[in-house]
N, C-alpha and C positions, 0 to 999 in steps of 0.2 A: 655396731656400727659403723653406717655408709659412710661415700664420700664428701655429703651434705657436713654430716657430723664435725667427720675426721679437719676439711678445711675450716669449720667457725672458731671446733676448738686450735686447731694451729696458727690462725687470726689472732685468737684470745692473748695465746701464748704469747703474741706478739704485739699486744697492742694495738691492731689493726682494725679498720673496717675493707669490708670487702664491699666488694666493685661487683657490680650482677650486670654485663646489658642482657639487653633481648635486641635477639632481629626475628621477623617473620621465616621460617624454611619456608625455602622455596622463589623468593623476592631477589630479587628481578627475578628468575629461572633456577631452577631446585641443584645444578650444576655445581655453586657458584656456595652455595651456603655449604661447606664442610671447610672451604676456604675460608673464610668469614671468621667461622669459630673458633678459628687458627689463626688471625690476626689480632683477633680479642685476648685470647688468650694471652699470647707476645707481650698487645699491652696490657696486660695487667690485669685479664678480668681473674674475680677469683670463681665465680659461678659464672655459667651460662642456662640465660633460661630463651628458648629456644619456642616459641609460637608456633600454633598446627594454622592452618589455613583457613579461616572459615567465613562462609557467607553474609554473614550477620553479626559481626562482632560489636553487641553492645555496651561493653564498658571501656571501645575505642575510638579514639579520635579521628580525624579522617584524615590523617596520617597512616597509623597502620593501617585502615583500613582499605586505603586503596594498594597499601603494603599485602593484604590477604585479596584483592582481586589480582593484582598482578602474578599471586604466585600460583592464586586458581586457575588463571591463566593460561598457566604452563602445566597445568594439570598434575597440581602438586598435592596429592595425597597424604592420611597418614598416615599408612606405609610405606612413603619414603621417605617419614621422617624418621621410620625403626634404621634406615638405612645408608640414613645419611651417620646416624648416631653409633652406627656402626661404625662407617666411613673414618670416625671422627676418632673413636679408640682405637686404630690399626698407629695411629704414633702418640692422642696422649691420653695415658688411663688414667689420669687420675684428676682432672678436675670436671665438680661434679656437673651437668644438665638435669635441665628440669623441664618437662612438656608444660608448656602455659597452653588456653586455648579455651572450648567450651566442649558442650557437654556432647549433641550430639553427632558430633564425628565417631565418638567412644560408644554412646551406643549401640551406632549404628557396625560397630567391630563389635562392639560385648566387652561385656566389662572386666571375665575372664581374661579373652582371646587377648584385647588390650592390656593388659599388666604383665602376662605374660610376653608380648613380644614386647614390648617396656622393658624389662628388666632384662629378656635378655640380646637386649640391642646394646644396652650399656649405661639405659634411663636409671638417674637419682633419686628424680622427684619427679608433682604431676602437682598445679596447679587450675584447676576445671572452676572458671568462673563460675558459672551458674551450676555448682553442684557447694551447694552452701553445707554447713556440718549435721546440721539436721538433716538433711537424705543422706545422707551419708554412710548409714550404718551400714549400705551391704559394700558401699564400693572401698570404703575406705580401710577395714579387714583384708578387703582381698587384696590393696597396693599393698599394705605392709606386709601380706602374706607370704609378696613378690621381694622383695626388701627396694617399695618404691614410701619412699616418704608422702603424708597428703599434707600441700600444703595450703592456707588456707586466706584471707582475706580481712584484714580489720579498718574501718573507714571512721571520720572523725565521728559520723553517725551512727553510729555501734552503738548501740547499750551498754552499761558494766556485765549486767545478767548476761548478756550473748556474748562479749568481751567472753567471758569465763567461759562460755561451754568453747566457743573456737580456743582459745586458749589451753584446754583442757583437750583435747584433741587432734589440733596442730603437731604435726611433726616437721622435724629440719630450720625449717623458721619460716617465719611469721611476716607476710609482705602486710602494711599500713598503707592504706590509701591515702596520698599527705591531703590532697583537696574533697571535694565535693567539687566530681564534676566525671567528665571521661580524660582518656591522656592524651597527651599534650597540651593540658591547661596550662595557661602563662603566669599565674600568681604563685607563690613559696612564700609560705610565710611561717621560716625553721621557727620562730621562737612559739608559735602555736601547737609542731610536729612536738616540740618538745614537753610540750605541758600535756600536751598526749599521748603520750609515752609512755609518762611515769605512772599512770598508775596502771598499765599495763607490762611491766617492770616488777608488781608485786603477784601476779599473776602468774608469771612464768618465766622460765630461765631459759627457756626459746632465743632465737636472735629474731630482731626485731630491724626490717631491711623494711628502709621507706622505696616506693619508687611514685612517680607525678609528677612533675613540672621539677625540672632534673636537665637543667639544658645542657652547664657548662663547668668548665672544670672550678667554680669561686662558687656556684650552686652547691656542685657535689660535694666539695670541701665544708662548707656549712652545715649539709647533711649529714658528713659523715661525724662531726660533732655531736652529734645528738644520737645518733642513729648506731647500729651496728652491722648495717648494711646497707646501702644503697644501687638502687635498682633505675636505671637509665635506659631505655627504648625508642622515644619519637626521635629523641636527637638525634639517636646512632639510623636510623629507619629514617627517618628524612632525608642522612648523604648518602642511604642507599636509592633510594628516589631521583635525589641528583646526578645518580653516574649512572640511572638503566640504559641508556642512551653506548656508553664508553662503561662496561665491569670490570673492566682491569684493572679499572682508577678508583676503584670502590673499597676491596680491600687494606691498602696503606690510607687515603680517608678514616674507616673508622680507626686503623690502629691511629691517627695523628686525635680524632679528637679524642679517645678511652682515653689515651695518654696521657694528654693533659689534665685530664680528669685522676688521674691515677696518682699521678707528682702534687694536683691540688693539693687531695684528702694525703697523699706520705708526708705531705710540707704540714 
């Protein structure tokens, strides 16, 4: 059982919902990322999704696209993320870390090298947006052999047959995309999300975590009532962008935003 499984087992025993923040590694520049990760944990994060900067983040809206541009402009590369996680682990050996990104940087490094470096650094799971389960026959078992969970996306448009396959191959948790669109979209129908999660619960015992459209404590609490986990990305990344000219102000702002969500969810 890796850290992700342990964390969700603990949360289930406590009847609590996971809060999963996403930030883009290296934004606004690499030296701040580890501090942001610790600030998020202090604010109540249960799992951290660390975004791998990529030049063409097709599933992401303008906020995270610009975050990737800032990180790449400062030279952030995949090997820097391994160093960041390794540094994070010096203080925090418990909080699960998931790398979230796109296939191109992984392929450039090589599947085996990626899995080995990620595992040695202290990564717990990997979500590759453009690596569907139909194409993960080599990558998935390789990750598993290194103790890394393969995390997959589900969406409102996912067919029942395909959802069953994703549920069968997924590990750690399943990331349910609440909206038809990209990250940062504005409209969130929690009742619709609840209806869409119901058949998935008959297919899997994995935690169902919902992202896209989580903006504040109110929306986090609403989704938290129907999901096993709440994923928040653009709302945090936008605060990083706003503080990019004075990065010392960012960590306290992230703690405030995420802390409001944690308190709303726990209430």
